Backbone as ProteinMPNN parsed JSONL, in Angstrom:
{"seq_chain_A": "MDDQKIINLLWQRAESAIEALSQRFGGRLMAIAMNILGVRQDAEESVNDTYLAVWNTVPPKKPDPLAGYVYAAGRNISLDRLKYNTAGKRNGRYDLSIDELEGCIPAAALEETVEAKELGLAINRFIGTLNADNRALFLRRYWFGDPVREIAKDLGLRENAASVRLGRLRAQLREHLIREGYTDE", "coords_chain_A": {"N_chain_A": [[61.912, -89.139, 89.678], [61.753, -91.053, 86.727], [61.198, -90.256, 83.216], [59.602, -92.174, 81.831], [58.158, -93.428, 83.872], [56.62, -91.294, 84.758], [55.097, -90.806, 82.456], [53.703, -93.23, 82.396], [52.169, -92.925, 84.742], [50.587, -90.784, 83.919], [49.164, -91.992, 81.849], [47.729, -93.801, 83.348], [46.092, -92.091, 84.59], [46.642, -91.152, 87.113], [46.579, -89.061, 89.901], [48.94, -88.409, 91.105], [50.687, -88.006, 89.081], [50.768, -85.326, 88.334], [52.098, -84.139, 90.485], [54.528, -85.46, 90.189], [55.323, -84.429, 87.693], [55.628, -81.763, 88.457], [57.721, -81.934, 90.354], [59.807, -82.904, 88.758], [59.995, -81.163, 86.504], [59.202, -78.622, 87.264], [60.839, -76.448, 88.277], [62.427, -75.576, 86.076], [60.385, -75.038, 84.243], [59.134, -72.889, 85.544], [61.209, -71.028, 85.419], [61.37, -70.631, 82.631], [58.816, -69.567, 82.134], [58.931, -67.234, 83.728], [61.014, -65.887, 82.437], [59.781, -65.232, 80.072], [57.337, -63.972, 80.797], [57.757, -62.376, 83.101], [56.298, -61.75, 85.384], [55.477, -63.022, 88.443], [52.989, -64.199, 89.309], [51.599, -64.583, 86.878], [53.412, -66.305, 85.677], [53.284, -68.532, 87.398], [50.625, -69.329, 86.939], [50.846, -69.984, 84.262], [52.603, -72.165, 84.399], [51.005, -73.981, 85.84], [48.935, -74.235, 83.968], [50.376, -75.529, 82.027], [50.876, -78.034, 83.196], [48.235, -78.966, 83.199], [47.743, -79.017, 80.442], [49.548, -80.996, 79.621], [48.513, -83.157, 81.049], [46.049, -83.369, 79.734], [46.792, -84.154, 77.185], [48.386, -86.384, 77.273], [47.446, -89.497, 78.0], [46.439, -89.222, 74.505], [49.024, -89.13, 73.503], [52.452, -90.216, 73.603], [54.985, -88.804, 74.54], [58.397, -88.496, 73.543], [61.412, -87.188, 73.825], [60.107, -86.633, 77.119], [60.74, -84.298, 78.518], [61.341, -82.296, 76.548], [58.828, -82.072, 75.383], [57.224, -81.163, 77.534], [58.545, -78.74, 78.189], [58.315, -77.332, 75.762], [55.539, -77.106, 75.59], [55.078, -75.537, 77.874], [56.495, -73.217, 77.206], [55.074, -72.357, 74.925], [52.524, -71.902, 76.03], [53.157, -69.862, 77.826], [54.0, -67.893, 76.01], [51.569, -67.461, 74.673], [50.088, -66.375, 76.78], [51.586, -64.067, 77.211], [51.102, -62.699, 74.795], [48.368, -62.255, 75.12], [48.38, -60.698, 77.474], [49.841, -58.432, 76.726], [48.858, -57.519, 74.28], [49.408, -55.838, 71.786], [51.238, -54.149, 72.954], [54.738, -53.784, 73.717], [56.876, -56.155, 75.289], [59.576, -55.942, 77.197], [61.336, -57.917, 78.358], [61.262, -60.591, 77.107], [61.053, -59.94, 74.439], [63.466, -58.737, 73.857], [65.421, -60.805, 73.476], [64.347, -62.008, 71.219], [64.356, -59.847, 69.467], [67.085, -59.658, 69.0], [67.515, -61.617, 67.127], [66.299, -60.664, 64.852], [67.82, -59.523, 62.762], [68.81, -61.73, 61.516], [66.794, -63.316, 60.537], [64.792, -63.262, 57.778], [62.136, -61.003, 57.27], [60.094, -61.42, 55.4], [59.935, -64.18, 55.17], [58.691, -64.926, 57.474], [56.091, -64.205, 57.147], [54.529, -66.024, 55.78], [52.982, -69.031, 56.644], [53.774, -71.635, 55.836], [56.317, -71.138, 54.858], [57.442, -70.238, 57.206], [57.488, -72.574, 58.718], [59.291, -74.08, 57.202], [61.474, -72.424, 57.507], [61.903, -72.775, 60.241], [62.788, -75.43, 60.212], [65.164, -75.069, 58.825], [66.569, -73.517, 60.675], [66.749, -75.384, 62.727], [68.459, -77.227, 61.461], [70.762, -75.666, 61.394], [71.247, -75.387, 64.171], [71.86, -78.012, 64.72], [74.433, -78.178, 63.744], [76.043, -77.015, 65.602], [78.444, -77.055, 68.296], [78.224, -78.6, 71.583], [78.41, -76.632, 73.659], [77.942, -74.165, 72.318], [75.429, -74.723, 71.277], [73.923, -74.984, 73.624], [74.198, -72.372, 74.614], [72.945, -70.87, 72.546], [70.305, -71.988, 72.465], [69.427, -71.594, 75.093], [69.345, -68.833, 75.183], [67.718, -68.033, 72.974], [65.583, -69.814, 72.776], [64.676, -70.52, 75.374], [64.841, -68.014, 76.468], [66.573, -67.082, 78.433], [68.416, -64.802, 80.526], [71.451, -63.206, 79.437], [73.444, -62.853, 81.35], [72.866, -64.841, 83.272], [73.148, -67.188, 81.744], [75.848, -67.021, 81.01], [77.091, -67.23, 83.53], [76.304, -69.855, 84.273], [77.578, -71.323, 82.275], [80.177, -70.829, 82.774], [81.386, -68.533, 81.746], [82.459, -65.157, 81.022], [80.188, -62.426, 81.068], [80.413, -60.653, 78.899], [81.88, -62.214, 77.103], [80.043, -64.22, 76.542], [78.075, -62.694, 75.272], [79.482, -61.836, 73.002], [79.952, -64.316, 71.761], [77.294, -65.043, 71.24], [76.662, -63.072, 69.381], [78.367, -63.831, 67.292], [77.252, -66.33, 66.742], [74.736, -65.549, 65.824], [75.534, -64.266, 63.476], [76.589, -66.465, 62.102], [74.253, -67.969, 61.857], [72.78, -66.276, 60.204], [74.366, -66.38, 57.842], [74.097, -69.11, 57.286], [71.332, -69.252, 56.781], [71.166, -67.667, 54.519], [72.653, -69.235, 52.721], [70.825, -71.288, 52.561], [68.873, -70.165, 51.091], [67.339, -68.092, 52.08], [66.79, -64.714, 52.113], [67.022, -61.156, 52.705], [65.994, -59.564, 50.77]], "CA_chain_A": [[61.185, -90.142, 88.925], [62.135, -90.934, 85.324], [60.143, -89.852, 82.278], [58.691, -93.273, 81.502], [57.258, -93.617, 85.012], [55.67, -90.179, 84.741], [54.174, -91.084, 81.349], [52.818, -94.32, 82.843], [51.204, -92.341, 85.681], [49.636, -90.0, 83.128], [48.301, -92.944, 81.139], [46.846, -94.401, 84.353], [45.312, -90.967, 85.098], [46.939, -91.033, 88.54], [46.779, -87.664, 90.294], [50.343, -88.233, 91.483], [51.442, -87.625, 87.882], [50.966, -83.868, 88.355], [53.163, -83.898, 91.457], [55.768, -85.936, 89.572], [55.677, -83.412, 86.693], [56.075, -80.585, 89.183], [59.037, -82.187, 90.942], [60.815, -83.133, 87.711], [60.117, -80.085, 85.522], [58.656, -77.371, 87.771], [61.815, -75.359, 88.387], [62.78, -75.059, 84.746], [59.161, -74.448, 83.68], [58.956, -71.568, 86.162], [62.233, -70.135, 84.856], [60.952, -70.296, 81.271], [57.652, -68.678, 82.226], [59.377, -65.941, 84.25], [61.792, -65.213, 81.396], [58.866, -64.724, 79.057], [56.262, -63.14, 81.334], [58.3, -61.387, 84.025], [55.403, -61.548, 86.523], [55.426, -64.32, 89.116], [51.645, -64.761, 89.31], [51.34, -65.061, 85.515], [54.288, -67.461, 85.447], [52.718, -69.663, 88.133], [49.437, -69.771, 86.203], [51.324, -70.612, 83.039], [53.136, -73.486, 84.766], [49.854, -74.835, 86.15], [48.273, -74.528, 82.691], [51.213, -76.512, 81.345], [50.567, -79.351, 83.776], [46.919, -79.353, 82.703], [47.877, -79.347, 79.018], [50.205, -82.305, 79.531], [47.511, -84.104, 81.543], [45.007, -83.531, 78.717], [47.309, -84.682, 75.912], [49.044, -87.676, 77.51], [47.331, -89.985, 76.631], [46.89, -90.335, 73.683], [50.429, -89.04, 73.102], [53.528, -90.76, 74.445], [56.119, -87.995, 74.084], [59.75, -88.965, 73.794], [61.562, -87.138, 75.267], [59.06, -85.93, 77.853], [61.213, -82.962, 78.888], [61.133, -81.392, 75.429], [57.38, -81.903, 75.223], [56.745, -80.334, 78.644], [59.102, -77.392, 78.071], [57.711, -76.679, 74.596], [54.17, -76.748, 75.975], [55.175, -74.417, 78.803], [56.927, -72.031, 76.465], [53.961, -71.913, 74.078], [51.479, -71.365, 76.907], [53.659, -68.573, 78.32], [53.945, -66.935, 74.894], [50.157, -67.111, 74.469], [49.704, -65.475, 77.874], [52.248, -62.793, 76.947], [50.33, -62.03, 73.732], [47.112, -61.81, 75.723], [48.654, -59.644, 78.443], [50.403, -57.22, 76.139], [47.943, -57.115, 73.198], [49.834, -54.671, 71.032], [52.339, -53.482, 73.632], [55.99, -54.534, 73.715], [57.338, -56.625, 76.595], [61.016, -55.878, 77.057], [62.113, -59.081, 78.794], [61.387, -61.655, 76.112], [61.226, -59.342, 73.119], [64.873, -58.421, 73.664], [66.131, -61.932, 72.878], [63.795, -62.187, 69.874], [64.846, -58.733, 68.658], [68.466, -59.938, 68.616], [67.497, -62.497, 65.95], [65.641, -60.035, 63.717], [68.748, -59.309, 61.668], [69.146, -63.018, 60.908], [65.623, -63.958, 59.939], [64.112, -62.352, 56.871], [60.746, -60.759, 57.649], [59.179, -61.993, 54.413], [59.78, -65.616, 55.42], [57.813, -65.125, 58.614], [54.719, -63.846, 56.797], [53.831, -67.204, 55.282], [53.08, -70.125, 57.6], [54.566, -72.727, 55.28], [57.703, -70.691, 54.84], [57.913, -70.177, 58.588], [57.801, -73.941, 59.124], [60.53, -74.421, 56.519], [62.512, -71.641, 58.167], [62.176, -73.473, 61.495], [63.608, -76.602, 59.896], [66.498, -74.567, 58.479], [67.205, -73.121, 61.931], [67.087, -76.647, 63.403], [69.661, -77.767, 60.822], [71.866, -74.844, 61.886], [71.501, -75.759, 65.566], [72.495, -79.324, 64.676], [75.853, -78.046, 63.392], [76.762, -76.372, 66.699], [78.954, -77.912, 69.371], [77.318, -78.637, 72.735], [78.409, -75.36, 74.384], [77.264, -73.144, 71.518], [74.016, -75.103, 71.197], [73.326, -74.613, 74.913], [74.158, -70.912, 74.649], [71.934, -70.419, 71.583], [68.957, -72.413, 72.876], [69.036, -70.94, 76.344], [69.03, -67.421, 74.931], [66.672, -67.775, 71.983], [64.416, -70.683, 72.957], [64.188, -70.368, 76.734], [64.82, -66.597, 76.819], [67.368, -66.82, 79.636], [69.283, -63.621, 80.449], [72.844, -63.498, 79.09], [74.215, -62.927, 82.6], [72.628, -66.153, 83.885], [73.742, -68.205, 80.871], [77.301, -66.906, 81.139], [77.467, -67.782, 84.837], [76.125, -71.308, 84.243], [78.532, -71.925, 81.348], [81.529, -70.471, 83.19], [81.89, -67.492, 80.853], [82.167, -63.771, 81.374], [78.983, -61.977, 80.36], [80.821, -60.082, 77.622], [82.267, -63.319, 76.219], [78.8, -64.861, 76.094], [77.44, -61.778, 74.311], [80.251, -61.896, 71.754], [79.659, -65.613, 71.128], [75.931, -64.977, 70.7], [76.749, -62.266, 68.168], [78.966, -64.676, 66.25], [76.264, -67.356, 66.381], [73.728, -64.9, 64.975], [76.147, -64.07, 62.153], [76.646, -67.789, 61.466], [72.876, -68.311, 61.489], [72.432, -65.454, 59.029], [75.054, -66.972, 56.687], [73.459, -70.41, 57.037], [70.028, -69.022, 56.166], [71.412, -67.165, 53.16], [73.008, -70.422, 51.932], [69.616, -72.083, 52.388], [67.974, -69.461, 50.191], [66.579, -67.027, 52.747], [67.449, -63.421, 52.01], [66.18, -60.026, 53.125], [65.396, -58.889, 49.619]], "C_chain_A": [[61.539, -89.961, 87.444], [60.911, -90.679, 84.436], [59.127, -90.96, 82.016], [57.702, -93.531, 82.635], [56.208, -92.515, 85.068], [54.641, -90.395, 83.634], [53.201, -92.195, 81.744], [51.768, -93.8, 83.819], [50.15, -91.518, 84.941], [48.663, -90.914, 82.393], [47.316, -93.613, 82.104], [45.894, -93.363, 84.95], [45.459, -90.819, 86.614], [47.228, -89.565, 88.872], [48.23, -87.386, 90.686], [51.215, -87.854, 90.283], [51.726, -86.124, 87.863], [52.084, -83.514, 89.329], [54.511, -84.329, 90.888], [56.238, -84.953, 88.497], [56.269, -82.186, 87.377], [57.479, -80.781, 89.754], [60.121, -82.272, 89.871], [61.062, -81.891, 86.856], [59.74, -78.703, 86.05], [59.631, -76.21, 87.823], [62.152, -74.741, 87.048], [61.569, -74.43, 84.066], [58.93, -73.049, 84.24], [59.981, -70.585, 85.611], [61.856, -69.703, 83.441], [59.814, -69.288, 81.318], [58.056, -67.293, 82.738], [60.18, -65.171, 83.21], [60.886, -64.59, 80.347], [57.91, -63.688, 79.635], [56.749, -62.057, 82.293], [57.449, -61.113, 85.253], [55.159, -62.907, 87.168], [54.034, -64.956, 89.061], [51.284, -65.311, 87.928], [52.17, -66.304, 85.222], [53.743, -68.7, 86.156], [51.483, -70.213, 87.427], [49.831, -70.494, 84.922], [51.857, -72.017, 83.311], [51.988, -74.443, 85.072], [49.072, -75.2, 84.889], [49.062, -75.556, 81.888], [50.95, -77.909, 81.883], [49.218, -79.853, 83.267], [46.989, -79.765, 81.234], [48.528, -80.714, 78.833], [49.23, -83.391, 79.975], [46.476, -84.411, 80.453], [45.499, -84.165, 77.418], [48.051, -86.005, 76.047], [48.125, -88.481, 78.414], [46.463, -89.059, 75.779], [48.37, -90.283, 73.302], [51.315, -89.741, 74.108], [54.806, -90.028, 74.032], [57.463, -88.588, 74.473], [60.711, -87.996, 73.119], [60.451, -86.301, 75.913], [59.481, -84.502, 78.177], [60.966, -81.961, 77.766], [59.667, -81.074, 75.222], [56.836, -80.947, 76.288], [57.253, -78.901, 78.492], [58.529, -76.643, 76.872], [56.284, -76.245, 74.913], [54.189, -75.534, 76.9], [55.565, -73.125, 78.115], [55.782, -71.485, 75.627], [52.834, -71.306, 74.903], [51.902, -70.001, 77.447], [53.627, -67.519, 77.222], [52.509, -66.514, 74.6], [49.686, -66.136, 75.547], [50.342, -64.102, 77.666], [51.499, -62.019, 75.873], [49.039, -61.466, 74.298], [47.357, -60.612, 76.636], [49.086, -58.339, 77.795], [49.574, -56.677, 74.99], [48.337, -55.799, 72.534], [50.963, -53.897, 71.689], [53.58, -54.358, 73.534], [56.33, -54.939, 75.141], [58.847, -56.786, 76.508], [61.784, -57.133, 77.396], [62.329, -60.084, 77.674], [61.635, -61.082, 74.722], [62.688, -59.032, 72.83], [65.609, -59.571, 72.998], [65.625, -62.203, 71.469], [64.298, -61.084, 68.947], [66.278, -58.969, 68.189], [68.525, -60.789, 67.345], [66.914, -61.839, 64.713], [66.56, -59.842, 62.518], [69.122, -60.586, 60.935], [67.994, -63.588, 60.098], [64.896, -62.958, 59.053], [62.626, -62.23, 57.224], [59.774, -61.418, 56.682], [58.933, -63.474, 54.675], [58.803, -65.882, 56.557], [56.351, -64.838, 58.277], [53.91, -65.046, 56.343], [54.063, -68.375, 56.226], [53.956, -71.251, 57.091], [56.032, -72.356, 55.269], [58.27, -70.631, 56.253], [58.279, -71.568, 59.089], [59.111, -74.388, 58.479], [61.707, -73.675, 57.132], [62.895, -72.286, 59.494], [63.052, -74.692, 61.281], [65.035, -76.179, 59.546], [67.258, -74.155, 59.737], [67.598, -74.37, 62.72], [68.334, -77.279, 62.794], [70.893, -76.987, 61.279], [72.243, -75.257, 63.308], [72.21, -77.11, 65.628], [73.977, -79.272, 64.334], [76.692, -77.505, 64.545], [77.315, -77.402, 67.677], [78.049, -77.75, 70.588], [77.253, -77.292, 73.468], [77.665, -74.271, 73.615], [75.773, -73.445, 71.376], [73.301, -74.704, 72.483], [73.17, -73.099, 75.011], [73.022, -70.392, 73.769], [70.519, -70.755, 72.065], [68.518, -71.728, 74.164], [68.668, -69.489, 76.105], [67.78, -67.275, 74.069], [65.486, -68.719, 72.061], [63.819, -70.459, 74.339], [64.135, -68.909, 77.181], [65.6, -66.25, 78.074], [68.214, -65.568, 79.454], [70.736, -64.032, 80.185], [73.683, -63.67, 80.352], [74.082, -64.321, 83.23], [73.273, -67.274, 83.06], [75.258, -68.21, 81.035], [77.771, -67.532, 82.444], [77.405, -69.305, 84.808], [77.141, -72.002, 83.345], [79.981, -71.574, 81.688], [82.182, -69.454, 82.277], [81.688, -66.124, 81.482], [80.963, -63.346, 80.542], [79.334, -61.418, 78.978], [81.199, -61.18, 76.624], [81.031, -64.037, 75.685], [78.096, -63.994, 75.056], [78.144, -61.81, 72.96], [79.971, -63.21, 71.026], [78.26, -65.63, 70.538], [75.907, -64.155, 69.406], [77.333, -63.063, 67.01], [77.997, -65.763, 65.799], [75.157, -66.766, 65.516], [74.27, -64.672, 63.569], [76.228, -65.396, 61.401], [75.255, -68.235, 61.028], [72.463, -67.549, 60.242], [73.069, -66.037, 57.768], [74.432, -68.309, 56.305], [72.123, -70.215, 56.313], [70.166, -68.472, 54.745], [71.779, -68.328, 52.24], [71.783, -71.291, 51.641], [68.567, -71.37, 51.533], [67.113, -68.396, 50.821], [67.379, -65.743, 52.659], [66.482, -62.341, 52.449], [65.485, -59.362, 51.952], [64.161, -59.571, 49.151]], "O_chain_A": [[61.617, -88.831, 86.963], [59.765, -90.861, 84.848], [57.923, -90.705, 81.984], [56.533, -93.822, 82.382], [55.046, -92.771, 85.386], [53.446, -90.191, 83.849], [52.007, -92.107, 81.456], [50.603, -94.188, 83.737], [48.97, -91.55, 85.289], [47.467, -90.63, 82.328], [46.198, -93.951, 81.716], [44.998, -93.707, 85.721], [44.524, -90.413, 87.305], [48.028, -88.914, 88.2], [48.689, -86.246, 90.603], [52.357, -87.429, 90.457], [52.796, -85.698, 87.429], [52.928, -82.673, 89.022], [55.518, -83.647, 91.08], [57.433, -84.673, 88.403], [57.28, -81.641, 86.934], [58.325, -79.893, 89.648], [61.228, -81.766, 90.062], [62.207, -81.592, 86.517], [59.939, -77.708, 85.353], [59.277, -75.092, 87.446], [62.16, -73.519, 86.905], [61.697, -73.41, 83.39], [58.573, -72.131, 83.502], [59.65, -69.426, 85.361], [62.008, -68.532, 83.092], [59.847, -68.273, 80.621], [57.568, -66.284, 82.23], [60.052, -63.951, 83.103], [61.2, -63.534, 79.798], [57.696, -62.638, 79.03], [56.217, -60.947, 82.3], [57.845, -60.309, 86.097], [54.687, -63.835, 86.511], [53.924, -66.151, 88.788], [50.718, -66.4, 87.828], [51.687, -67.245, 84.592], [53.738, -69.791, 85.587], [51.314, -71.428, 87.328], [49.219, -71.494, 84.548], [51.595, -72.946, 82.547], [51.996, -75.587, 84.617], [48.602, -76.329, 84.75], [48.482, -76.358, 81.156], [50.816, -78.86, 81.113], [49.075, -81.031, 82.941], [46.366, -80.748, 80.83], [48.105, -81.497, 77.983], [49.137, -84.438, 79.334], [46.077, -85.562, 80.27], [44.691, -84.661, 76.632], [48.316, -86.674, 75.048], [48.044, -88.127, 79.59], [45.806, -88.176, 76.331], [48.919, -91.278, 72.829], [50.99, -89.85, 75.29], [55.613, -90.56, 73.269], [57.642, -89.109, 75.574], [60.797, -88.009, 71.891], [59.93, -85.37, 75.299], [58.659, -83.588, 78.114], [60.431, -80.881, 78.016], [59.307, -79.936, 74.919], [56.077, -80.031, 75.975], [56.485, -77.951, 78.646], [58.282, -75.44, 76.96], [55.869, -75.146, 74.547], [53.399, -74.606, 76.724], [55.021, -72.063, 78.415], [55.543, -70.278, 75.619], [52.251, -70.297, 74.506], [51.085, -69.083, 77.517], [53.264, -66.371, 77.477], [52.253, -65.345, 74.311], [48.966, -65.181, 75.253], [49.703, -63.081, 77.919], [51.281, -60.816, 76.015], [48.659, -60.335, 73.993], [46.625, -59.625, 76.578], [48.731, -57.26, 78.269], [49.589, -55.47, 74.75], [47.672, -54.778, 72.709], [51.59, -53.062, 71.037], [53.47, -55.56, 73.291], [56.107, -54.18, 76.084], [59.338, -57.676, 75.814], [62.81, -57.398, 76.769], [63.47, -60.393, 77.332], [62.352, -61.681, 73.92], [63.107, -59.063, 71.673], [66.355, -59.347, 72.044], [66.409, -62.593, 70.604], [64.626, -61.34, 67.789], [66.651, -58.532, 67.1], [69.48, -60.689, 66.575], [67.02, -62.396, 63.62], [66.122, -59.985, 61.376], [69.692, -60.529, 59.845], [68.206, -64.263, 59.091], [64.437, -61.921, 59.531], [61.948, -63.233, 57.447], [58.734, -61.923, 57.103], [57.834, -63.97, 54.427], [58.163, -66.932, 56.603], [55.462, -65.196, 59.049], [52.692, -65.06, 56.52], [55.204, -68.681, 56.572], [54.792, -71.771, 57.83], [56.889, -73.163, 55.628], [59.442, -70.939, 56.47], [59.269, -71.73, 59.803], [59.947, -75.008, 59.137], [62.801, -74.223, 57.261], [64.076, -72.342, 59.838], [63.955, -74.961, 62.073], [65.997, -76.847, 59.925], [68.456, -74.414, 59.853], [68.673, -74.406, 63.32], [69.177, -77.808, 63.519], [71.946, -77.576, 61.524], [73.42, -75.453, 63.611], [73.063, -77.327, 66.489], [74.705, -80.226, 64.606], [77.921, -77.53, 64.478], [76.738, -78.473, 67.867], [77.201, -76.857, 70.617], [76.171, -76.854, 73.857], [76.855, -73.543, 74.188], [74.951, -72.529, 71.358], [72.202, -74.152, 72.441], [72.128, -72.604, 75.441], [72.226, -69.562, 74.209], [69.641, -69.892, 72.069], [67.36, -71.331, 74.298], [67.767, -68.966, 76.76], [66.888, -66.49, 74.39], [64.455, -68.437, 71.45], [62.616, -70.235, 74.476], [63.464, -68.59, 78.163], [65.323, -65.237, 78.716], [68.684, -65.295, 78.35], [71.19, -65.076, 80.653], [74.544, -64.548, 80.408], [75.073, -64.906, 83.667], [73.87, -68.196, 83.617], [75.874, -69.266, 81.181], [78.745, -68.284, 82.457], [78.334, -69.976, 85.259], [77.53, -73.139, 83.612], [80.903, -71.971, 80.976], [83.392, -69.5, 82.055], [80.849, -65.953, 82.366], [80.751, -63.853, 79.44], [78.631, -61.68, 78.003], [80.876, -61.085, 75.44], [80.981, -64.415, 74.514], [77.577, -64.511, 74.067], [77.501, -61.811, 71.911], [79.774, -63.217, 69.81], [78.053, -66.172, 69.452], [75.212, -64.507, 68.454], [76.849, -62.977, 65.882], [77.927, -66.082, 64.612], [74.69, -67.413, 64.578], [73.555, -64.862, 62.585], [75.965, -65.446, 60.2], [75.096, -68.813, 59.952], [71.864, -68.118, 59.329], [72.402, -66.176, 56.743], [74.263, -68.601, 55.121], [71.821, -70.924, 55.353], [69.357, -68.79, 53.873], [71.287, -68.41, 51.115], [71.712, -71.949, 50.603], [67.492, -71.916, 51.283], [66.235, -67.844, 50.157], [68.532, -65.699, 53.091], [65.278, -62.573, 52.554], [64.485, -58.667, 52.135], [63.537, -59.125, 48.188]]}, "name": "protein", "num_of_chains": 1, "seq": "MDDQKIINLLWQRAESAIEALSQRFGGRLMAIAMNILGVRQDAEESVNDTYLAVWNTVPPKKPDPLAGYVYAAGRNISLDRLKYNTAGKRNGRYDLSIDELEGCIPAAALEETVEAKELGLAINRFIGTLNADNRALFLRRYWFGDPVREIAKDLGLRENAASVRLGRLRAQLREHLIREGYTDE"}
């Protein structure tokens, strides 16, 4: 079922909208939740909470594209659950991909909410400069938290080649952020 039909079902408050969301986005939502949480039961709850969140926000919203809206909601819900579950502890699965970016993003910029939003826009501008393959590689690793092995397989790369490209992309991001005025000092 296409996005517009699903949105129409949500606006009509038809219960079949949840099933349509599940069929269209469920597999990827579960992968995102598992990459972040690492526990199937928590991931399933996160996915179900995502369906509820979409149900509660559409209407009044009419997201375009629906996929980005659903995946962002699922990612945020999974991250909230991870914070709740770990409360001060480190979670190796998702933290690993975030830790890889630490050398690119100045810590001081993350302390201020306004600066963090501006930093997000700067990162979006960087992503906009990437070709389709590098954009997919970057987003799958650092937005969806997919393992390098899985990304490499899906993109037809050796795992080492994907790791090297990610390293180069991080270096390019760092240079881009420096040009935009973000520094570690």
